[in-house]
N, C-alpha and C positions, 0 to 999 in steps of 0.2 A: 532431447526433446524435453520441453516442460510438461513437468506432471502438476503443478500448483502454482500460482501465485500468493506469496505470503503480503496480505495489506496492512500496514501497519500505519496506526496514528496516535501523534504523540503532541504532549505539549511540554512547555519548559516551567519550572518555578518562576513564580515573577520576579522580573531583572536580572534573569539568568540565560535570555534566550540565546543571546552569543555565546555563550559555554557551554547549552545543549548544541549548538547548531557546527560550531570548532570539533566537538567532542564525537557527535554521529555523523558529520560527514569526513573527518581524517581520521577517526580512530573506529568508533563502530561499524562501518558498513565495511572497512576494509578486515576489522575482525572476523564479523561473518562470512565474508567471502572468501573468508580461509578455512571452513568449515566443510565437510563434505556435505555434498547434496544441494549445494548452490552453484548459480549459473551467473546472475549478475542484478545490479540493484539499482534505483535511481530515486531521488527525492524529490518531492515538491512541496510549496508552502501557499497554503491556503491564500487565494486572490481576493481581493478587495471586489471584484465582479463575480456576482454572483445570478446565476436563473433563476433560483427562488430564493424566498427568504428564509435563512437557517433557524432552524429551531432553536425554540430558548435553551438554553444551557451550552449548545453548542461550541465550545472554546479551541477546540484541537486547531494547532498552528501546521505540522507538517504531516505529509503523507509520505510513507516510505514504500515502494513495490520489489518485490524482490522472486527473481523468475527462481525456480526452485526445480531440480530434475528428481530430487528423491527428500518430500517431505518428512518422512519418518526419519531416516538418518540426520536431515538438516534440524529436526529439533531435538534429537538425541543431543548432538553435537552441543547445542545449547545446555539442555540438561545439565551435562557431566562437564561442560567450562564457564558458564554462568558465574559470573563474582571472583574470577579466578583470574590469573593474569596473563590467560588467553582471552578474557572480554572483561574487563575492567566497565563498568557501569557508573558513569557520573552522576552525581547526585544533584545535577543542575535538573536532570527528568523528573517529572510529577509522573510518576508509574502509577499513582492510583487511579489513572483514567485512560490509561495503555490498552487500545485495542491493537490487537496481535494474533490474526486467524489467517490460516492458508484455505484458499478458496480454489476450488477442481475447474478445470473448463470446460463448457458445454457446448459452446460455439464460436466461431472466431471470423471474423470477416478484415479482410487488407484489401481493400480497392487498387493499390498501387504499392507493390511491396520493394519496388526499387526506390521511392521517395521516403528517406529517412525520418525519423520521429525528432523534431527538437521543440516541441513546444509543451503543453501542459495535458492536464488530465480533467476531464468530466467524468467523475465516478457516482455511479445510480447504487442505492440502497436500498432493498426492500423484500417485503416477503408476499407468500403466496396468501391469496383471500384463502378460506377455510374449504380443505376438500381440491383446491385447485393446482396444486404444482405440477401436475402432468400436464393440463390444458396452459399454464403459465410457460414451461419449458416450451411448448410447442408452438405457442403463439409467438412466444419473443425470438426465437430461433429461427422460423420461418416468415416471419413478418417484419415484428418490429427491429430487429437489429438488421436486416438489410436495409429499412428505409432509414433508421439514423443514420449508418455507415456512408450514406450518401448525401446527409450534410455537411453544406461547406465545411473545409478546413478541417475535416477528421479524417485522420492519418489511418486509425484500426478501430476495431469494434471487437469486444468480447463478452460474453454470456459466462458467469462461472460462478458455483452455487460450493456452498459450507458443506463439508463431511467431517463425524468425528475424528477419522482417521488420519494419524502423522501431526496432530495438533501439538502446540508446546504448553497450551495454559489448558485446563482442566473445566473448561466453563464454554458457554455457546453465545454466539455473537448475537446483537440484538436483529440483526439481518442475516437470512439465510442465502439470500441470492445478491450481487454487484454486477452490474454493467462496469466495462473500464472502457472508455473513451479515451486514445490518445489523440491528442488536437494539434495543429500544426499554425492555426489562423488564431491570433489575440481574441479573436469576436466570437470563436465556434461555438461560447459558451451560450449565445442567444438562442441556438437552435432547441435548447433546454429550457427555455423560459417559460413557466406557467406549466412544462410537462403535460402538453394535453391529452398525449396518447397513452401516457404510463397511468396518468390519473383517471382515464375514462377506462381502464380495460379491465372486464368483471373476473380477470384471474390474477388481480394485484389487491393486495389490501391497502388502499390509500392512506389510512394511517399510520402507515410503517415506510412511506416512500421518502427518500432523503438523498437529494442532488447536490452535490458540491463541486466548485469550479477550481484547481489547482494550477499556479502558475512553476514551472520549472525552476528548481531550485540548483539542482547539480546534474550534470548529463551520466548518462548510464556508464557504470562501470563494471566490467565484468571480472570472471576469476583469474582470466589472464591479465589481466589490466595490474591484480593485486600479486599476482605471482611474479610476474616481472614490471616491477614500477619502474615508473623515471626517478632522478633524482629529487624533482622537484616534488613528486609526489610523498618521497621519503622522506624528505626535509619538513615539509606540512603535517606529517602522522608524530614525526617528532618533536615539533612544537608544542603542537597538540597536548601530546604526552606529557609535557614538561608544565605547559599551563594546566592539567588536570591534576597534575600532583597526586597527594592525596586524598581529593576532593571526590571520594568516591562510596557507592552504595554498597554495605557490608550485609545486607538482610534483604530479605524477597525471594529468595530460590522456593518460599512454599508455594509461591503462585505459580510454580512451574508443572506441568503434568506426572512428571517421574519422581517432584517433591516427596 
């Protein structure tokens, strides 16, 4: 059972995009799934097709979603192993703008569970209007989520909320709520153009609304895939570790909650 989804947004230092992608895909995700508390992970890249204009200063390049069954345990494993041989971090990542927070499910909808997800993500991020958290959660779960899940190309829909429990870093995100929409149609993002229902809801603070579209970068990788890897996966990890070499971060654990 999924307790939380770890939502991670990252970017590389200029000119180091290929290094970060190789490290994250072939090393980092596998290291993380070796930790207790994790279930699966998948990666996405910011799409050139966006439903609304990106906010000024938005330059995150990649999105990773980790399904987690024990957020506190998963975070503790990171605290204990970050920047060691069990979790080496490439210096290609710009960790000064890292967003890395667990969100906890409030509502979920999958119109046809037999259809697999093979596409991208539409990510909604927002806060409630002052004093409207309860009404926001009720409206979103009972009305908005059901309608949004019926948009063409939508595979599944979920509303999740930030809680301080089980977080890796001792800060709070700019957005307390996220809507995660898995889409199988490359044009499904058009259903969010101008975000009319969200922007007009009196329960949402419109100044905080951010909607982004992400293309699939890697297939969903499970803990079992990592425990029983194919020869191709093992070779890719070995090549990535050789390529990374000693170009790794040696500081930064003070950003973690237990540091």
